[in-house]
N, C-alpha and C positions, 0 to 999 in steps of 0.2 A: 663126758660125767664120770669118773673113775669108777674104773672096776670092780676096786674093794669095797667102795662104802654099802653099808648096806641099807635095807629096807627102813629100818630103826631110825638110821641119821635123817634119810627122806624126812621121815616123820618128825623127827626133832629140829632140822630147819623148816620143816612145816610151820611146829610150834611157836620158835624164836621168831620167825618173818613174820609171823600175824600177829605175834606181842610188838613187834617193831611198830607196825603198821597201825597198831589199835593207839597206841602210847603216840606218836606223831597225831592220831587225829582227834584222839580226846584232849591234850592237851595243849595242841598247836591248832591244828586247823580249826575244830569249833569257838574256841573262843573267840578266836580270830575274825571268824567266819569268811573261812576261806572253802569254796564250795571247789571240789579240785576232780568232779565229777564221781559217777559210780554210784553203788546204794549208798556206801557211807555219806556221799554230798549231799542225796535225799534226806539222808535221816539228818545232818545238821538244818537242812531248810525246817524239813518238819519238827525239830526241836524248837527250833527259833519265833515258826509261828506258833505251835501248839505254847509257850511259854507265857503269851498273850492273856492265857486264860487258864492257864496252871503253874503251879511252883515249879521250877526249874525246866519245863517244859516236857517231852517225851523221850526217855532214854536215847540214846542211838544204839546200842546193842539191842532194844527191844524194836525198835524200827528195822533196823539190819534184819533182824532172824525174821520180822513178818515178812518184809521185801522177798526174803530169799525162798521160804516155805514152799509158795506155791511153783517156783522155780522149780526146787527139786523134784516134787509129785511130776511136772513135765517133763524134766530131763530125766526121768526113770522111764516113764511110758516110752519116750520120743528114742533114748538113747539106751534105755537100761541100768542096770543096776551098775556097772563095771564102771559107767561112764563116772560116778560121782565118785568113788573111791579116794583119794588126796582131796580134791576139793573139796567134798564135804567135810572132812577132816578139818579144812585149814578155814573153811565158811565158818564151821560151828566154834572153830578155837580164836577166831577174830570179835567173834561176838560175845562170847567168855571174856576173854582180853577188854573188852570194851566195858564189858561190866564190872571188872574188877580193877582197873586204874581208876584211882580215883581223880575227878572232874577239879585239877587243878593248872589255870592255866597259866602257861609259860608265852613269853614275848609277844602278849596283845598290845603290845605299844610301838613296837616297830614290826609293819606288817614285810618288809624287807628280811629280816632277819626270820622271820614267821616262815616266809612261802623258802627260803634257800634253806633253813635248817630241818622244817617240815619235813619237803621237798627229800633231803639229803639222807634222813631215817625211816621216814617213808618207802625213798629208792632202795634203802638197802634193804628193807622186810622184802619188799616184794622182789627182790633178786633173789633172795633168799627161796622165798615160795617158788619163783619157776625153776630156781636149780633142783629142786625136788619135783619137779613137774607137776605142780598144781597152781592152782587159781586160788580166790577167796570168794570166787559164784560173783551174786553181784551182776553186772553188765558184760563182764565176761561171760557169764553161761548165757545170759538173755542174749548175747549178739549169736550164740554157738545154735540157741532154739531157731532165734529167727532168720538166721541164712539155712537154717535147715529146709524150710518152705521157703524163703527168698535164692536159692542157690545164685541168679545175677549179681549178686552181690558177697564181697567175699566178707569175711566174719570181722577183719579190721576195722571195712567200712560202717560195718552196722556200727561195732564199737565206740566209731569217732563221733557218729549221728547224734547216738544215747551221750555220750558222754559231753557232748557240745550243747544236748539243750540242759542237761542238768546244772553246767555251769553258767549259760543263760539266764536260766529259771534262781540260779545264785543272783547273778547279776543286777537283775530285777528287784529281787528282794533286800541285796545289802549293796548295792549301786559299781557303777563300772570299774572303779579303784579299786576293789576288792575281788572283782574277777581278773583282773590285770595282772595283780597278785598271784591269785589263784593259777592262773598260766604260766608266770614264774615256777610254780611251785610245780606243776604237771612236767613241764622242761627238765628241771634238775631228779623227780624223779623218775623219768624215760632216760637221762645220761648214768645216773648213779645206779643205774639197775642193767644198762646195758653195760657200763664198767664191771659189775659183779659178774654176771654170766659170762661175757666174753676177755675177761681180763684172766679168772683161772683158765683158760683155753688159749691166750695167746702164744702164738710163737715165730720164730724167724725162719725166712726163705732165703737162702744165699745161692744166686748165680756165679760162678767160678768159671773164669774163662783161662785156660792156661795150656803153656805147649808141656806142660811134666800133670798133669791130668792123673795119672798113673799114682806117680808119687804121692801127689797132693792128697787123692781118695786113700790110701793106705792109709796114708798118716792123720786123717779124721777120723776112719772108721779105728782106728788103734786109742787114738788120746781121748775121741766124746762117745765113742762106741755106737756112735750113730750111723746110718746107713749112706749112702749117697749114689746119683743116679748116675750113668753120661749119657749125655744130649749131642746130637751131631746138628752144630751149629756152620752157618757161611758166614763169612764175614764180605759184605756186600762191597768193599771201598776195596779190600785184597783179590778178594772172586775165592779165597781158600775156604778150603773145610777145615775146622775144628772142632775141637771134644770140650762138652760145657759141661760142666759137673751142677748138679742140681744135688741140694741138699738142706732139711728142713730140720733144725734145732730150736730149742727152747730157748726162753730169753739172757739166762741164767749162761747158756751156752755157745751164747753168739761172738762173744770176747773173745773165749779160747777156739772155737772157729778161725776167726781173723785171723791171729796170732800163729797158727799153725800154717794156713794159706802162706801168709808174709815170711813167714821163718821157712817155708820150701819154697818156695818163688815167689822172691821182692818183685818181680814182673808181673803177676797175677791182676788181672782185671775184678775185680766183685762188687755185685752188686746186693744188698740185700734190703729185704723188703719184707712187710706185717705179712701173717698168716691169721684170720681169724677163727678157723678154726683147722685142727689137723686130727683124723680119725684115725687109729690103727695102734701097733704094739708101740709101746713107749710113748704114746700120746692120750686120745681121749676111746680108750678101749670099749667096747661095746658088751652090754649083759642083759641078760633076759628081763625082761620090766616088770618091777613088780607091781602089785595092787594099787 
């Protein structure tokens, strides 16, 4: 996370992210009967069932709020007030967005588009929320509380069981076909969320084997303003020890790095690979955690 991003920016991310999630839920998931897990999935089920005896059914925002209230009370008692912070804000924002966004169906006739675009929009929202170190409560918080008493299970495992139960309930109510499309939406959400989180932190690692390592290192440090580390490596075929340079750069800088190496030593052997996250000066710099 960038060191220069303020707490206010984080809360803006939470607000925008929860709004995108609410938009997907209110205009795509709910009208198409796609239950993708979580308390919002439960809310879709409750709205459908209650719609049989009341006009339009119980609103999504109301069910989401009611289900989260006891969780927040339990979380305050078990984890303390500071545990809520951003999660409390994001959860409240999600309910408010669900209340404000009009219930206007989109793509109800095409479940493929509904699952793909609903997953993309919801995944983008979830990515922003997670970037700001928050969650929208629901099964995330429930999993944390359950794991507090069942420590032999991980939070991820508890969440998978809870969400799977919600999806199965949706399959029972809306049919297996809708449930399978909901699974597609879940996969899309996961991929988009990961892409947003990891994409902003994505870097490149270069391993450079060259006899002119001092010249190459000097050129890299001068042209890219990045450091380079010399590692002693042994060629198993020749039995000779050589210096190998190790350098981490941004995606935009990798082209320049390769040009520098080739221009300095055309015979250099270069291996380029991905780095999911790089923490330290010039990349992800740490800052004190806000509320």
